[in-house]
N, C-alpha and C positions, 0 to 999 in steps of 0.2 A: 486267145486271151488278149493278144496285142491288138487284134482287129477290133474287139469289143471295147477296149479302153480308148482307142483312138476315136471310135465312133461316138462314145459317150462324152469324151472330152471336147469334141468338135462343137463349136458354137457358131451359129449363123450370125454374121455381123450385119447389122442394119445399116443401110446407107444414110447419108445425111438428109437426103430428101424424104426418106421414110420416117426418120425421127421428127423432121419438121411437120410432116403430114399428121403424125400421131399427136404432136403437141397442139397443132391447129384444131384437131378434132376434140381434144380434151378441153381446150379453152372455149370452143364453140358450145359444147355440151354444158359446161359450167355457166356460160352466159344464158343459154336457153333455160336451164334449171333456175337460175336467179330470176329470170323474167316470170317464170311460172310461180315461184315462191313469193315474189315481192308483194303481190296483193294480200296474201295470207299474213306475211310479216307486218304489213301496214295495219291490217285489221287487229292483229294481236297487240301491236305496239300502241295503237290508239285506244284499245280497250283498257289498258293499264296506265294510261297517261292522264294527267289532269286536264281540266277544261282549257286552260291557257295554251297548252301545247297543241291540243287538237284544233283550236281555232286559229292559231298563228303559224304553226310550222308547215301546214299543208300536207304534202305527202312525205312520210318518213318511215323507215324500216326498223328503227330502234328507239326505245323510249329514253328520254333524258330524266324523267321523274316518274315515280310509281304512285298510282292512286287506284286502289282496289275498291273504290266505293261502288262502282257499277256491279262488280261481282257480288259484293255484300248485299246489294239491293236485290239482285236476281236470286241469290240463295234464300233470302227472306220471302220472296214471292212464291206463295204456295201454288198458284196457278201455273207458273212456268215450270217449277220442279215437277208438278204433277203431269204436265204435258210431256216432259222428258221420259217419265216412267211409262206413259201411254205409248210413246214412240217406240220404246224398247219392246213393249208387249206386242204392238202391231208388227214390228220388224221380225221378232223371233218367231211368232206363230205364223206369220205370212210366209217367211222364208222356209220354214219347215213344211208347210202345206204345199207351197209351189214346188219345192225341190222334190218332195215325195211323189207328187202326182206327175211331175215332168219325167223323173227317172223311171217310174213304173210304165208310163206311156211309151217312153223311148225303148224300154226293154221289150215291150209287147210288139212294137212296130219293127224291131230289129230282126224278128223271126221271119224268114222268107216263106214259110209255109202257113203264115197266118191268113185266114180267110178275109178278103176285103182290104188287104194291106195297102195295095196300090191306090185304091180309091180314097182311103183315109189319109194317106200321105198327100194326095192332091188337095183334099179339103184343107189340110193344115197349111200347105203352101198358099192356098187361096186366101187364108186369113192374113197372111203377111202382105198381100197386095191390096186387099179391100177390107173395109170395116163398116159397121153399121152407122158409126158417127156418135157424137156426144148425146144428142137428144134421144134417139132410139135406145141407146144404152141406159140413159137415165130413166126412160119409161119402163124398161124391163126391170131395172133395179127397184124402182118405186112400185111396180106392179107385184113384185115378189115380197114386198114389205121389208126390204133390207135397209131402207134409209134409217139413219141414226143408229146403225149397228156397224160393227167393224167388219162384218161379212161383206158389206158393200165395198170395202177397200181390198178384200182378199179375193173374192170369187170372180169379179169381171176380168181381172188380169192374172188369174191363177197360174196359167201356163204360158210361157213365151215360146212361140213356134220356133224361133231361131235357136234358143237354148236347147229345145227338145231335139231338133235335127242334129245339132252338134253332139249331144250326148248319145243319140242313136248311132251316129257314125262311129263314136268311140267304142260302143258296145259291139258293133258289127266288126270292128277291127280285132276283137279278141280272138284267140285261136279257137276255131270250131271244134278241134279235137278235144280241147279241154272240156267244153260243154257236153260233147257227146260222151266222153268218159264218165262224166258225172251222171248222165242219164243211165248209162250201163250199170253204174253202181247203185241205181235205184233212187236217185234224187229226183224230186219233182221240180216244177218251175219255181216254186217259192223258195226251196232250199238252194237251188242254183243261183237265183237272184240275190239272196241274202248272204250266202256263204262264199260265192265265187265272183259274181259280177260286181257287187258293191265294193269289195276290197280292191278290185283291180282298177276301178275308175275313181278312186279317191281324189286324184288331182282335178278331174272334171267336176266332181261334187263340190270341192272347195272353191273352184273358180266360179262356177255358175251360182253356187250358194252366195258368194260375195256379190255377184251381179244382182241377184234378187234382193239381198239385204240392203244394198245401196239404193235400189229402186224404191223399196218400201220406206226406208228412212227419209229419203229426200222428197217423197211425194207429198205435195200439199194440195194439188188440184182436185183430186178425187175426194179428199177430206173436206175441202171447201164446198163441194157440190152436195155430197151425201150426208155430211154431219152438220146438223143444225144446232145441236146441243154444244155449247161452249165447253162444258165439262168433259167432253169427249175429244176435244181437239188435240192433235199431236203437236210436237215442238215446231214443226215447219209452218203450221198455220199461225201459231203465235208469233213466230218470226216474221211472217208476212204481215200480220196485223201491226206489229211494232214498227217495222222498217218502212212498209209501204203506206199503211193507213194511219199510223201514229195512234193506234188504239189497241185494244186487246187486254192489257193489264190495267185493271180498274184503278189501282192506287198509284199510277205513275205521276200524275200531276201534283199530288199532295206530298209524295215522298222524294221527288227528284228535283227539288228546287235548287240543290247545290250540285247536281249531276247533269252534265250535258246530255241531252237526248241522244245525240250521235254516239256518245260513249256507251250508252246502254245498248244501242243497236249493234255496235261492234262486239260487245260482250255476249249478246244473244247469238251472234253468228258463231263465235267461238264455242259456245255451249252446244250449238247444233252440229258443228263440224267435227269437233275432237272425238266424240264417242265412236263414230264410224271409222275415223282414221286409226283408232287403236286396234281395230280388227286386222288391219293389213299385215302387221309383223307376224301374226300367228299363222297366216296361210301363204306367205310369200314363197315358201319352199314348194308348195303345190301349184302356185299360180303360173309359173313358166311352163310346167308340164301340161297344165290344163289348157293353156292358150295354144298348144300345138295340136289340139284335136282337129282332125280332118286334114292335116298337112300331108304332103306327099313324101313318103319315105322311100329312100333308095336301097 
């Protein structure tokens, strides 16, 4: 008992150099975090500031006056609100399709006795090094009559080879005895996949689902190429139109005589960024585990 008490009461004393090193690391990380957050703070502050502050203050990270005219205008803009809804539709369906096909493909290729497994794996790695290019891809999409449909945004990049390889590695790391015991109990591949594999790789599903969701939400290039109908444009294309081309919302010039165009641009950026940021807190507990896929374990 005496030995246990003395061991538990013993505290390791940190040296002065160690404390200084820890303090330096904390200050350095705070400085890096501030540098990363300062552009977002500026965009938010400018979006809620009046025209005078935006034109005279330059770069600032906190507003001195509040003016929500830009947000009121955006809320009244049916085209922009509709584009946010379309972005949610594209992101949710696209993420579900990509994650489903990726996980099913990874599970199939994780089986060592699958016929042609090595050849298929080589083909997948080949796609990571070489691609057909933009024009051949557009010709294929156009030839399949997928232009002006959301399938043009989903199907060409449905599966990420990198994500599939990492999920396959995670599935291969599962205890083989567990899968063999399920087979002995009479479970087929579908039952094993749904009842055993999926619950055990939830961190990977959350992590790579987030990667897919961010990709679909932020993608504007494919929508610009394949969607000619303005009524199908997602939020990122409208953001591009407003910020880069000063077009897109038809009633800007008539309604925004008292609103700085730059303030509207900043408000649109907030509209496009905040929804995807709200997803992170719900999957942070899975994110760290999912990022450890493929790491060496001792």
